[in-house]
N, CA, C, O and the ligand as a Tripos MOL2 file, in Angstrom:
@<TRIPOS>MOLECULE
protein
  257   255    65     0     0
PROTEIN
NO_CHARGES

@<TRIPOS>ATOM
      1 N          35.0810 -149.0090 -173.7590 N.3       1 MET1
      2 CA         34.5360 -149.9930 -172.8490 C.3       1 MET1
      3 C          35.1520 -151.3410 -173.2160 C.2       1 MET1
      4 O          34.9950 -151.8140 -174.3420 O.2       1 MET1
      5 N          35.8410 -151.9460 -172.2810 N.am      2 PRO2
      6 CA         36.5140 -153.1830 -172.5210 C.3       2 PRO2
      7 C          35.4790 -154.3660 -172.6110 C.2       2 PRO2
      8 O          34.4620 -154.3890 -171.9190 O.2       2 PRO2
      9 N          35.7950 -155.2930 -173.4660 N.am      3 ILE3
     10 CA         34.9310 -156.4550 -173.5670 C.3       3 ILE3
     11 C          35.7440 -157.6110 -173.1220 C.2       3 ILE3
     12 O          36.8220 -157.8560 -173.6630 O.2       3 ILE3
     13 N          35.2500 -158.3550 -172.1230 N.am      4 TYR4
     14 CA         35.9210 -159.4920 -171.5740 C.3       4 TYR4
     15 C          35.1490 -160.8000 -171.9240 C.2       4 TYR4
     16 O          33.9270 -160.8590 -172.0570 O.2       4 TYR4
     17 N          36.0190 -161.8440 -172.0550 N.am      5 GLU5
     18 CA         35.3800 -163.1650 -172.3370 C.3       5 GLU5
     19 C          35.4080 -163.9690 -171.0730 C.2       5 GLU5
     20 O          36.4020 -164.0540 -170.3520 O.2       5 GLU5
     21 N          34.1980 -164.5830 -170.8370 N.am      6 TYR6
     22 CA         34.0740 -165.3790 -169.5590 C.3       6 TYR6
     23 C          33.6010 -166.7460 -169.9950 C.2       6 TYR6
     24 O          33.0220 -166.9570 -171.0610 O.2       6 TYR6
     25 N          33.9120 -167.7130 -169.0300 N.am      7 GLN7
     26 CA         33.4060 -169.0790 -169.1640 C.3       7 GLN7
     27 C          32.6260 -169.3910 -167.8840 C.2       7 GLN7
     28 O          33.0470 -169.0630 -166.7750 O.2       7 GLN7
     29 N          31.5160 -170.0140 -168.0760 N.am      8 CYS8
     30 CA         30.6740 -170.4350 -166.9510 C.3       8 CYS8
     31 C          31.1860 -171.8420 -166.4380 C.2       8 CYS8
     32 O          31.4290 -172.7680 -167.2100 O.2       8 CYS8
     33 N          31.3290 -171.9180 -165.0590 N.am      9 LYS9
     34 CA         31.8680 -173.1490 -164.6330 C.3       9 LYS9
     35 C          30.7700 -174.2480 -164.5080 C.2       9 LYS9
     36 O          31.0610 -175.4370 -164.3760 O.2       9 LYS9
     37 N          29.5230 -173.7930 -164.5550 N.am     10 ASP10
     38 CA         28.3980 -174.7130 -164.4190 C.3      10 ASP10
     39 C          28.0710 -175.4020 -165.7560 C.2      10 ASP10
     40 O          27.9130 -176.6210 -165.8170 O.2      10 ASP10
     41 N          27.9720 -174.5910 -166.8230 N.am     11 CYS11
     42 CA         27.5180 -175.1520 -168.0480 C.3      11 CYS11
     43 C          28.6410 -175.0420 -169.1780 C.2      11 CYS11
     44 O          28.4350 -175.4530 -170.3200 O.2      11 CYS11
     45 N          29.7650 -174.4980 -168.8050 N.am     12 GLN12
     46 CA         30.8790 -174.3710 -169.7070 C.3      12 GLN12
     47 C          30.6580 -173.4250 -170.9040 C.2      12 GLN12
     48 O          31.4280 -173.4030 -171.8640 O.2      12 GLN12
     49 N          29.6000 -172.6690 -170.7980 N.am     13 HIS13
     50 CA         29.1500 -171.7450 -171.7920 C.3      13 HIS13
     51 C          30.1240 -170.5200 -171.7750 C.2      13 HIS13
     52 O          30.3640 -169.9630 -170.7030 O.2      13 HIS13
     53 N          30.6880 -170.0910 -172.9470 N.am     14 THR14
     54 CA         31.5450 -168.9030 -172.9920 C.3      14 THR14
     55 C          30.8070 -167.7920 -173.6450 C.2      14 THR14
     56 O          30.0880 -167.9400 -174.6330 O.2      14 THR14
     57 N          31.0370 -166.6320 -173.0110 N.am     15 PHE15
     58 CA         30.4010 -165.4860 -173.5710 C.3      15 PHE15
     59 C          31.2240 -164.2860 -173.3200 C.2      15 PHE15
     60 O          32.0980 -164.2650 -172.4540 O.2      15 PHE15
     61 N          30.9170 -163.2230 -174.1360 N.am     16 GLU16
     62 CA         31.6150 -161.9780 -173.9430 C.3      16 GLU16
     63 C          30.7490 -160.9520 -173.3510 C.2      16 GLU16
     64 O          29.5600 -160.9860 -173.6670 O.2      16 GLU16
     65 N          31.1420 -160.0820 -172.5730 N.am     17 THR17
     66 CA         30.3490 -159.0580 -171.9250 C.3      17 THR17
     67 C          31.1840 -157.7280 -171.7150 C.2      17 THR17
     68 O          32.3870 -157.7080 -171.4580 O.2      17 THR17
     69 N          30.4930 -156.7900 -171.8410 N.am     18 LEU18
     70 CA         31.0620 -155.3680 -171.5750 C.3      18 LEU18
     71 C          31.2450 -155.2410 -170.0120 C.2      18 LEU18
     72 O          30.3650 -155.6210 -169.2390 O.2      18 LEU18
     73 N          32.3500 -154.7260 -169.6180 N.am     19 VAL19
     74 CA         32.5560 -154.4920 -168.1810 C.3      19 VAL19
     75 C          32.7870 -152.9450 -167.9550 C.2      19 VAL19
     76 O          33.7330 -152.3410 -168.4610 O.2      19 VAL19
     77 N          31.9110 -152.4120 -167.2150 N.am     20 PHE20
     78 CA         32.0090 -150.9700 -166.9130 C.3      20 PHE20
     79 C          32.7950 -150.8050 -165.6530 C.2      20 PHE20
     80 O          32.6700 -151.5720 -164.6980 O.2      20 PHE20
     81 N          33.6550 -149.7250 -165.6770 N.am     21 GLN21
     82 CA         34.5810 -149.5580 -164.4840 C.3      21 GLN21
     83 C          33.7820 -149.2350 -163.2440 C.2      21 GLN21
     84 O          34.2590 -149.5170 -162.1450 O.2      21 GLN21
     85 N          32.6320 -148.6790 -163.3450 N.am     22 ASN22
     86 CA         31.9370 -148.2820 -162.1620 C.3      22 ASN22
     87 C          30.7980 -149.3710 -161.9270 C.2      22 ASN22
     88 O          29.8840 -149.1410 -161.1350 O.2      22 ASN22
     89 N          30.8740 -150.4900 -162.5950 N.am     23 ASP23
     90 CA         29.8470 -151.5450 -162.4320 C.3      23 ASP23
     91 C          30.4580 -152.7010 -161.6260 C.2      23 ASP23
     92 O          31.2950 -153.4500 -162.1310 O.2      23 ASP23
     93 N          30.0000 -152.8390 -160.2960 N.am     24 HIS24
     94 CA         30.5800 -153.8730 -159.4870 C.3      24 HIS24
     95 C          29.6410 -155.0390 -159.3290 C.2      24 HIS24
     96 O          29.8480 -155.8570 -158.4320 O.2      24 HIS24
     97 N          28.6390 -155.1590 -160.1360 N.am     25 ASN25
     98 CA         27.7210 -156.2480 -160.0720 C.3      25 ASN25
     99 C          28.5190 -157.4260 -160.6090 C.2      25 ASN25
    100 O          29.3710 -157.2800 -161.4850 O.2      25 ASN25
    101 N          28.2040 -158.6480 -160.0370 N.am     26 PRO26
    102 CA         28.9010 -159.8180 -160.4860 C.3      26 PRO26
    103 C          28.4020 -160.2530 -161.8760 C.2      26 PRO26
    104 O          27.2090 -160.1620 -162.1660 O.2      26 PRO26
    105 N          29.2750 -160.7020 -162.6870 N.am     27 VAL27
    106 CA         28.9260 -161.2220 -164.0060 C.3      27 VAL27
    107 C          28.2220 -162.5490 -163.8720 C.2      27 VAL27
    108 O          28.6790 -163.4320 -163.1460 O.2      27 VAL27
    109 N          27.1180 -162.6940 -164.5640 N.am     28 CYS28
    110 CA         26.3180 -163.9290 -164.5700 C.3      28 CYS28
    111 C          26.3320 -164.5400 -165.9600 C.2      28 CYS28
    112 O          26.4260 -163.8560 -166.9790 O.2      28 CYS28
    113 N          26.2350 -165.8430 -165.9490 N.am     29 CYS29
    114 CA         26.1460 -166.5840 -167.1950 C.3      29 CYS29
    115 C          24.7590 -166.2680 -167.8640 C.2      29 CYS29
    116 O          23.7260 -166.4150 -167.2110 O.2      29 CYS29
    117 N          24.7370 -165.8380 -169.1540 N.am     30 PRO30
    118 CA         23.4540 -165.5450 -169.7360 C.3      30 PRO30
    119 C          22.6770 -166.8060 -170.1580 C.2      30 PRO30
    120 O          21.5180 -166.7450 -170.5680 O.2      30 PRO30
    121 N          23.3660 -167.9440 -170.0380 N.am     31 TYR31
    122 CA         22.7790 -169.2470 -170.4750 C.3      31 TYR31
    123 C          22.0260 -169.8980 -169.3110 C.2      31 TYR31
    124 O          20.8790 -170.3170 -169.4570 O.2      31 TYR31
    125 N          22.7060 -169.9760 -168.1270 N.am     32 CYS32
    126 CA         22.1170 -170.7290 -167.0080 C.3      32 CYS32
    127 C          21.9590 -169.7510 -165.8280 C.2      32 CYS32
    128 O          21.3700 -170.1360 -164.8180 O.2      32 CYS32
    129 N          22.4550 -168.5120 -165.9110 N.am     33 ASN33
    130 CA         22.3200 -167.4830 -164.8900 C.3      33 ASN33
    131 C          23.1510 -167.7190 -163.6350 C.2      33 ASN33
    132 O          22.9240 -167.1320 -162.5770 O.2      33 ASN33
    133 N          24.1500 -168.6330 -163.8150 N.am     34 SER34
    134 CA         25.0500 -168.8590 -162.7490 C.3      34 SER34
    135 C          26.0600 -167.6560 -162.5470 C.2      34 SER34
    136 O          26.3960 -166.9690 -163.5110 O.2      34 SER34
    137 N          26.4970 -167.4380 -161.3700 N.am     35 ASP35
    138 CA         27.4960 -166.4370 -161.1950 C.3      35 ASP35
    139 C          28.8850 -166.9910 -160.9890 C.2      35 ASP35
    140 O          29.8210 -166.2770 -160.6270 O.2      35 ASP35
    141 N          29.0030 -168.4010 -161.2510 N.am     36 LYS36
    142 CA         30.2930 -169.0220 -161.0690 C.3      36 LYS36
    143 C          30.9680 -168.9610 -162.5450 C.2      36 LYS36
    144 O          31.0120 -169.9210 -163.3140 O.2      36 LYS36
    145 N          31.4700 -167.7090 -162.8010 N.am     37 VAL37
    146 CA         32.0680 -167.5920 -164.1340 C.3      37 VAL37
    147 C          33.5840 -167.1460 -163.8420 C.2      37 VAL37
    148 O          33.9170 -166.4910 -162.8540 O.2      37 VAL37
    149 N          34.3930 -167.5660 -164.7770 N.am     38 THR38
    150 CA         35.7780 -167.1310 -164.7080 C.3      38 THR38
    151 C          36.1370 -166.3540 -165.9250 C.2      38 THR38
    152 O          35.6920 -166.6930 -167.0210 O.2      38 THR38
    153 N          36.9510 -165.2880 -165.7780 N.am     39 ARG39
    154 CA         37.4190 -164.5130 -166.9320 C.3      39 ARG39
    155 C          38.4550 -165.1790 -167.6340 C.2      39 ARG39
    156 O          39.4120 -165.6230 -167.0010 O.2      39 ARG39
    157 N          38.3740 -165.3120 -168.9740 N.am     40 LEU40
    158 CA         39.3680 -166.0160 -169.7860 C.3      40 LEU40
    159 C          40.4910 -164.9910 -170.2230 C.2      40 LEU40
    160 O          40.2800 -163.8100 -170.4990 O.2      40 LEU40
    161 N          41.6430 -165.5880 -170.2400 N.am     41 MET41
    162 CA         42.8410 -164.7270 -170.8010 C.3      41 MET41
    163 C          42.4760 -164.3230 -172.1720 C.2      41 MET41
    164 O          41.6600 -164.9740 -172.8260 O.2      41 MET41
    165 N          43.0620 -163.2570 -172.6280 N.am     42 SER42
    166 CA         42.7990 -162.8930 -174.0140 C.3      42 SER42
    167 C          43.4100 -163.9510 -174.8990 C.2      42 SER42
    168 O          44.3700 -164.6310 -174.5380 O.2      42 SER42
    169 N          42.8190 -164.0640 -176.0690 N.am     43 ALA43
    170 CA         43.3000 -165.0240 -177.0170 C.3      43 ALA43
    171 C          44.6910 -164.8390 -177.5100 C.2      43 ALA43
    172 O          45.4490 -165.7780 -177.7550 O.2      43 ALA43
    173 N          44.9940 -163.5580 -177.6460 N.am     44 SER44
    174 CA         46.2740 -163.1170 -178.1820 C.3      44 SER44
    175 C          47.4730 -163.5170 -177.2690 C.2      44 SER44
    176 O          48.5010 -164.0190 -177.7220 O.2      44 SER44
    177 N          47.2510 -163.2430 -175.8850 N.am     45 SER45
    178 CA         48.2610 -163.6410 -175.0100 C.3      45 SER45
    179 C          48.4040 -165.1700 -174.8400 C.2      45 SER45
    180 O          49.5150 -165.6650 -174.6500 O.2      45 SER45
    181 N          47.3940 -165.8430 -174.9020 N.am     46 VAL46
    182 CA         47.5470 -167.2780 -174.7710 C.3      46 VAL46
    183 C          48.1770 -167.8880 -176.0400 C.2      46 VAL46
    184 O          48.9660 -168.8300 -175.9720 O.2      46 VAL46
    185 N          47.7940 -167.3110 -177.2130 N.am     47 PHE47
    186 CA         48.4620 -167.7460 -178.4100 C.3      47 PHE47
    187 C          49.9600 -167.5130 -178.4480 C.2      47 PHE47
    188 O          50.7190 -168.3860 -178.8710 O.2      47 PHE47
    189 N          50.4030 -166.3010 -177.9930 N.am     48 SER48
    190 CA         51.7980 -166.0080 -178.0580 C.3      48 SER48
    191 C          52.6390 -166.8170 -177.1310 C.2      48 SER48
    192 O          53.7460 -167.1960 -177.5140 O.2      48 SER48
    193 N          52.1710 -167.1300 -175.8650 N.am     49 SER49
    194 CA         52.8770 -168.0290 -175.0070 C.3      49 SER49
    195 C          52.9710 -169.4100 -175.5810 C.2      49 SER49
    196 O          54.0080 -170.0520 -175.4140 O.2      49 SER49
    197 N          51.9020 -169.9400 -176.2840 N.am     50 THR50
    198 CA         51.9830 -171.1810 -176.8240 C.3      50 THR50
    199 C          52.9710 -171.2940 -177.9230 C.2      50 THR50
    200 O          53.7210 -172.2600 -178.0660 O.2      50 THR50
    201 N          52.9230 -170.1420 -178.7700 N.am     51 SER51
    202 CA         53.9140 -170.1250 -179.8770 C.3      51 SER51
    203 C          55.3440 -170.1180 -179.4150 C.2      51 SER51
    204 O          56.2020 -170.7590 -180.0240 O.2      51 SER51
    205 N          55.6080 -169.4130 -178.3650 N.am     52 LEU52
    206 CA         56.9540 -169.3720 -177.7590 C.3      52 LEU52
    207 C          57.4330 -170.7690 -177.3590 C.2      52 LEU52
    208 O          58.5790 -171.1380 -177.6150 O.2      52 LEU52
    209 N          56.5710 -171.5190 -176.7470 N.am     53 GLY53
    210 CA         56.8590 -172.8660 -176.2620 C.3      53 GLY53
    211 C          57.2130 -173.7530 -177.5200 C.2      53 GLY53
    212 O          58.1810 -174.5130 -177.4990 O.2      53 GLY53
    213 N          56.3950 -173.6250 -178.6050 N.am     54 ARG54
    214 CA         56.6030 -174.4600 -179.6760 C.3      54 ARG54
    215 C          57.8150 -174.0950 -180.4930 C.2      54 ARG54
    216 O          58.3230 -174.9450 -181.2240 O.2      54 ARG54
    217 N          58.2990 -172.8850 -180.4080 N.am     55 CYS55
    218 CA         59.4580 -172.3770 -181.0680 C.3      55 CYS55
    219 C          60.7090 -172.9100 -180.5130 C.2      55 CYS55
    220 O          61.7710 -172.7700 -181.1190 O.2      55 CYS55
    221 N          60.6210 -173.5500 -179.3160 N.am     56 ALA56
    222 CA         61.7730 -174.0890 -178.7330 C.3      56 ALA56
    223 C          62.1390 -175.4700 -179.3640 C.2      56 ALA56
    224 O          63.2060 -176.0190 -179.0900 O.2      56 ALA56
    225 N          61.2280 -176.0130 -180.2130 N.am     57 ALA57
    226 CA         61.4940 -177.2110 -180.8630 C.3      57 ALA57
    227 C          62.6900 -177.0690 -181.9030 C.2      57 ALA57
    228 O          62.8810 -175.9670 -182.4160 O.2      57 ALA57
    229 N          63.4370 -178.0660 -182.2030 N.am     58 PRO58
    230 CA         64.5970 -177.9610 -183.1340 C.3      58 PRO58
    231 C          64.0750 -177.5090 -184.4520 C.2      58 PRO58
    232 O          63.0410 -178.0200 -184.8840 O.2      58 PRO58
    233 N          64.7070 -176.5900 -185.1290 N.am     59 ALA59
    234 CA         64.3270 -176.0790 -186.4510 C.3      59 ALA59
    235 C          65.5360 -175.7150 -187.2240 C.2      59 ALA59
    236 O          66.6200 -175.4070 -186.7300 O.2      59 ALA59
    237 N          65.2430 -175.7810 -188.5080 N.am     60 GLY60
    238 CA         66.2870 -175.3190 -189.4310 C.3      60 GLY60
    239 C          67.1930 -176.4980 -189.9260 C.2      60 GLY60
    240 O          67.9420 -177.0280 -189.1050 O.2      60 GLY60
    241 N          67.1680 -176.8980 -191.1040 N.am     61 GLY61
    242 CA         68.0930 -177.9230 -191.7420 C.3      61 GLY61
    243 C          68.0470 -179.2490 -191.1870 C.2      61 GLY61
    244 O          67.3160 -179.4860 -190.2250 O.2      61 GLY61
    245 N          68.7870 -180.1510 -191.7270 N.am     62 GLY62
    246 CA         68.9210 -181.5140 -191.2670 C.3      62 GLY62
    247 C          67.8750 -182.5730 -191.8250 C.2      62 GLY62
    248 O          67.9670 -183.7770 -191.5840 O.2      62 GLY62
    249 N          66.9290 -182.0320 -192.5520 N.am     63 PHE63
    250 CA         65.8450 -182.9070 -193.0270 C.3      63 PHE63
    251 C          66.2000 -183.4810 -194.4180 C.2      63 PHE63
    252 O          65.6280 -184.5000 -194.8040 O.2      63 PHE63
    253 N          67.0660 -182.9010 -195.1350 N.am     64 SER64
    254 CA         67.3470 -183.4020 -196.4790 C.3      64 SER64
    255 C          68.7920 -183.8220 -196.6380 C.2      64 SER64
    256 O          69.1900 -184.2670 -197.7150 O.2      64 SER64
    257 ZN         26.1530 -171.1860 -167.3540 Zn       65 ZN65
@<TRIPOS>BOND
     1     1     2 1
     2     2     3 1
     3     3     4 2
     4     3     5 am
     5     5     6 1
     6     6     7 1
     7     7     8 2
     8     7     9 am
     9     9    10 1
    10    10    11 1
    11    11    12 2
    12    11    13 am
    13    13    14 1
    14    14    15 1
    15    15    16 2
    16    15    17 am
    17    17    18 1
    18    18    19 1
    19    19    20 2
    20    19    21 am
    21    21    22 1
    22    22    23 1
    23    23    24 2
    24    23    25 am
    25    25    26 1
    26    26    27 1
    27    27    28 2
    28    27    29 am
    29    29    30 1
    30    30    31 1
    31    31    32 2
    32    31    33 am
    33    33    34 1
    34    34    35 1
    35    35    36 2
    36    35    37 am
    37    37    38 1
    38    38    39 1
    39    39    40 2
    40    39    41 am
    41    41    42 1
    42    42    43 1
    43    43    44 2
    44    43    45 am
    45    45    46 1
    46    46    47 1
    47    47    48 2
    48    47    49 am
    49    49    50 1
    50    50    51 1
    51    51    52 2
    52    51    53 am
    53    53    54 1
    54    54    55 1
    55    55    56 2
    56    55    57 am
    57    57    58 1
    58    58    59 1
    59    59    60 2
    60    59    61 am
    61    61    62 1
    62    62    63 1
    63    63    64 2
    64    63    65 am
    65    65    66 1
    66    66    67 1
    67    67    68 2
    68    67    69 am
    69    69    70 1
    70    70    71 1
    71    71    72 2
    72    71    73 am
    73    73    74 1
    74    74    75 1
    75    75    76 2
    76    75    77 am
    77    77    78 1
    78    78    79 1
    79    79    80 2
    80    79    81 am
    81    81    82 1
    82    82    83 1
    83    83    84 2
    84    83    85 am
    85    85    86 1
    86    86    87 1
    87    87    88 2
    88    87    89 am
    89    89    90 1
    90    90    91 1
    91    91    92 2
    92    91    93 am
    93    93    94 1
    94    94    95 1
    95    95    96 2
    96    95    97 am
    97    97    98 1
    98    98    99 1
    99    99   100 2
   100    99   101 am
   101   101   102 1
   102   102   103 1
   103   103   104 2
   104   103   105 am
   105   105   106 1
   106   106   107 1
   107   107   108 2
   108   107   109 am
   109   109   110 1
   110   110   111 1
   111   111   112 2
   112   111   113 am
   113   113   114 1
   114   114   115 1
   115   115   116 2
   116   115   117 am
   117   117   118 1
   118   118   119 1
   119   119   120 2
   120   119   121 am
   121   121   122 1
   122   122   123 1
   123   123   124 2
   124   123   125 am
   125   125   126 1
   126   126   127 1
   127   127   128 2
   128   127   129 am
   129   129   130 1
   130   130   131 1
   131   131   132 2
   132   131   133 am
   133   133   134 1
   134   134   135 1
   135   135   136 2
   136   135   137 am
   137   137   138 1
   138   138   139 1
   139   139   140 2
   140   139   141 am
   141   141   142 1
   142   142   143 1
   143   143   144 2
   144   143   145 am
   145   145   146 1
   146   146   147 1
   147   147   148 2
   148   147   149 am
   149   149   150 1
   150   150   151 1
   151   151   152 2
   152   151   153 am
   153   153   154 1
   154   154   155 1
   155   155   156 2
   156   155   157 am
   157   157   158 1
   158   158   159 1
   159   159   160 2
   160   159   161 am
   161   161   162 1
   162   162   163 1
   163   163   164 2
   164   163   165 am
   165   165   166 1
   166   166   167 1
   167   167   168 2
   168   167   169 am
   169   169   170 1
   170   170   171 1
   171   171   172 2
   172   171   173 am
   173   173   174 1
   174   174   175 1
   175   175   176 2
   176   175   177 am
   177   177   178 1
   178   178   179 1
   179   179   180 2
   180   179   181 am
   181   181   182 1
   182   182   183 1
   183   183   184 2
   184   183   185 am
   185   185   186 1
   186   186   187 1
   187   187   188 2
   188   187   189 am
   189   189   190 1
   190   190   191 1
   191   191   192 2
   192   191   193 am
   193   193   194 1
   194   194   195 1
   195   195   196 2
   196   195   197 am
   197   197   198 1
   198   198   199 1
   199   199   200 2
   200   199   201 am
   201   201   202 1
   202   202   203 1
   203   203   204 2
   204   203   205 am
   205   205   206 1
   206   206   207 1
   207   207   208 2
   208   207   209 am
   209   209   210 1
   210   210   211 1
   211   211   212 2
   212   211   213 am
   213   213   214 1
   214   214   215 1
   215   215   216 2
   216   215   217 am
   217   217   218 1
   218   218   219 1
   219   219   220 2
   220   219   221 am
   221   221   222 1
   222   222   223 1
   223   223   224 2
   224   223   225 am
   225   225   226 1
   226   226   227 1
   227   227   228 2
   228   227   229 am
   229   229   230 1
   230   230   231 1
   231   231   232 2
   232   231   233 am
   233   233   234 1
   234   234   235 1
   235   235   236 2
   236   235   237 am
   237   237   238 1
   238   238   239 1
   239   239   240 2
   240   239   241 am
   241   241   242 1
   242   242   243 1
   243   243   244 2
   244   243   245 am
   245   245   246 1
   246   246   247 1
   247   247   248 2
   248   247   249 am
   249   249   250 1
   250   250   251 1
   251   251   252 2
   252   251   253 am
   253   253   254 1
   254   254   255 1
   255   255   256 2
@<TRIPOS>SUBSTRUCTURE
     1 MET1         2 RESIDUE 1 A MET
     2 PRO2         6 RESIDUE 1 A PRO
     3 ILE3        10 RESIDUE 1 A ILE
     4 TYR4        14 RESIDUE 1 A TYR
     5 GLU5        18 RESIDUE 1 A GLU
     6 TYR6        22 RESIDUE 1 A TYR
     7 GLN7        26 RESIDUE 1 A GLN
     8 CYS8        30 RESIDUE 1 A CYS
     9 LYS9        34 RESIDUE 1 A LYS
    10 ASP10       38 RESIDUE 1 A ASP
    11 CYS11       42 RESIDUE 1 A CYS
    12 GLN12       46 RESIDUE 1 A GLN
    13 HIS13       50 RESIDUE 1 A HIS
    14 THR14       54 RESIDUE 1 A THR
    15 PHE15       58 RESIDUE 1 A PHE
    16 GLU16       62 RESIDUE 1 A GLU
    17 THR17       66 RESIDUE 1 A THR
    18 LEU18       70 RESIDUE 1 A LEU
    19 VAL19       74 RESIDUE 1 A VAL
    20 PHE20       78 RESIDUE 1 A PHE
    21 GLN21       82 RESIDUE 1 A GLN
    22 ASN22       86 RESIDUE 1 A ASN
    23 ASP23       90 RESIDUE 1 A ASP
    24 HIS24       94 RESIDUE 1 A HIS
    25 ASN25       98 RESIDUE 1 A ASN
    26 PRO26      102 RESIDUE 1 A PRO
    27 VAL27      106 RESIDUE 1 A VAL
    28 CYS28      110 RESIDUE 1 A CYS
    29 CYS29      114 RESIDUE 1 A CYS
    30 PRO30      118 RESIDUE 1 A PRO
    31 TYR31      122 RESIDUE 1 A TYR
    32 CYS32      126 RESIDUE 1 A CYS
    33 ASN33      130 RESIDUE 1 A ASN
    34 SER34      134 RESIDUE 1 A SER
    35 ASP35      138 RESIDUE 1 A ASP
    36 LYS36      142 RESIDUE 1 A LYS
    37 VAL37      146 RESIDUE 1 A VAL
    38 THR38      150 RESIDUE 1 A THR
    39 ARG39      154 RESIDUE 1 A ARG
    40 LEU40      158 RESIDUE 1 A LEU
    41 MET41      162 RESIDUE 1 A MET
    42 SER42      166 RESIDUE 1 A SER
    43 ALA43      170 RESIDUE 1 A ALA
    44 SER44      174 RESIDUE 1 A SER
    45 SER45      178 RESIDUE 1 A SER
    46 VAL46      182 RESIDUE 1 A VAL
    47 PHE47      186 RESIDUE 1 A PHE
    48 SER48      190 RESIDUE 1 A SER
    49 SER49      194 RESIDUE 1 A SER
    50 THR50      198 RESIDUE 1 A THR
    51 SER51      202 RESIDUE 1 A SER
    52 LEU52      206 RESIDUE 1 A LEU
    53 GLY53      210 RESIDUE 1 A GLY
    54 ARG54      214 RESIDUE 1 A ARG
    55 CYS55      218 RESIDUE 1 A CYS
    56 ALA56      222 RESIDUE 1 A ALA
    57 ALA57      226 RESIDUE 1 A ALA
    58 PRO58      230 RESIDUE 1 A PRO
    59 ALA59      234 RESIDUE 1 A ALA
    60 GLY60      238 RESIDUE 1 A GLY
    61 GLY61      242 RESIDUE 1 A GLY
    62 GLY62      246 RESIDUE 1 A GLY
    63 PHE63      250 RESIDUE 1 A PHE
    64 SER64      254 RESIDUE 1 A SER
    65 ZN65       257 GROUP 0 **** ****
């Protein structure tokens, strides 16, 4: 069962929830019960793209 991370657009609360393949009910914020939630990208994919961007900076030698 995959666990997805969501963020509520109304209160900015982030939460994780199990998503069942046969469950088509909308995900609601457990904090304010709003259904205006967005699914966040996984932390690992966000981190890797950020790291790639920073790797473009000049590196190696020249400092001493
Ligand atoms: Zn909320």
